[in-house]
C-alpha positions in Angstrom: 0.0 0.0 0.0 1.5 3.3 -1.0 -1.4 5.7 -0.5 -4.8 5.7 1.1 -7.6 8.3 0.8 -10.9 8.6 2.6 -13.8 9.8 0.5 -16.5 11.3 2.7 -19.6 13.4 2.8 -23.1 13.9 4.2 -25.5 11.0 3.8 -26.9 12.6 0.6 -23.4 13.1 -0.8 -24.2 16.8 -1.6 -20.6 17.7 -0.7 -18.0 15.1 -1.4 -14.6 15.4 0.3 -11.4 13.6 -0.4 -8.8 13.5 2.4 -5.3 11.9 2.0 -4.5 9.6 4.9 -1.1 9.2 6.5 0.4 6.1 8.1 -0.1 6.2 11.9 3.2 6.5 13.7 5.2 7.6 10.6 5.5 11.4 10.7 6.6 13.4 7.7 6.7 10.8 4.9 8.4 12.0 1.7 6.0 14.2 -0.2 3.3 14.1 2.5 0.0 15.1 0.9 1.8 16.3 -2.3 0.7 13.3 -4.3 -1.5 15.3 -6.6 1.2 17.9 -7.2 4.2 15.6 -7.7 6.1 16.3 -11.0 7.1 12.6 -11.1 4.3 10.5 -9.6 6.3 7.3 -10.1 9.2 8.7 -8.1 6.7 10.0 -5.5 5.2 6.5 -5.0 8.6 4.8 -5.0 9.7 7.2 -2.2 6.5 6.5 -0.2 6.8 2.8 -0.7 10.4 2.9 0.7 9.3 5.0 3.7 6.3 2.8 4.5 8.0 -0.6 4.0 9.7 -0.7 7.5 6.3 -0.2 9.2 4.7 -3.2 10.8 1.8 -4.8 8.9 -1.1 -4.3 9.0 -0.5 -0.5 8.7 -3.0 2.0 10.0 -3.8 5.0 8.0 -5.7 8.0 9.4 -7.1 11.4 8.4 -9.4 14.1 9.8 -13.1 14.4 8.9 -14.8 17.7 9.8 -18.5 18.5 10.2 -21.2 19.7 12.7 -21.3 17.8 16.0 -24.0 15.1 16.0 -24.3 14.8 12.2 -23.7 11.6 10.3 -20.9 11.3 7.8 -20.7 8.5 5.2 -17.3 7.4 4.0 -15.4 4.8 2.0 -11.7 4.4 1.1 -9.6 4.5 -2.0 -6.2 2.8 -1.9 -3.2 2.8 -4.2 -1.2 -0.4 -4.0 1.9 -1.6 -5.8 1.2 -4.6 -8.0 3.8 -7.5 -8.2 4.7 -6.3 -11.8 5.6 -2.9 -10.4 2.6 -1.0 -11.6 0.0 0.7 -9.5 -3.5 -0.5 -8.8 -6.3 1.8 -7.4 -9.1 0.2 -5.5 -12.3 1.3 -3.7 -13.0 -0.2 -0.4 -16.5 -0.2 1.0 -18.2 -2.2 3.8 -18.4 -6.0 3.4 -21.6 -6.6 1.4 -21.5 -3.1 -0.1 -22.4 0.4 1.0 -20.4 2.9 3.0 -19.5 3.2 6.6 -21.3 5.8 8.7 -19.9 7.7 11.7 -21.7 10.3 13.9 -19.5 13.3 14.7 
């Protein structure tokens, strides 16, 4: 896993938000949240992979979600993983059986 994002919004998905997640316990990874602005995305992901590889598996990624207290937020995840052939694979992760997770702020 070289990158994780949380996609979240209100239950009607009127305002969709995308937050890059960082690996818990690993401060200041190369590039940080600069993934979308990297001039060389392959070099960016290679540096992230090198920085993440020493971390114990399974890794925990976290991000902040903001909203009014007491309101529900739906969310799912998007991950970028390195394939065995060296390419990148982007996957969506929802609840087992489909649908999004919900948290009350």
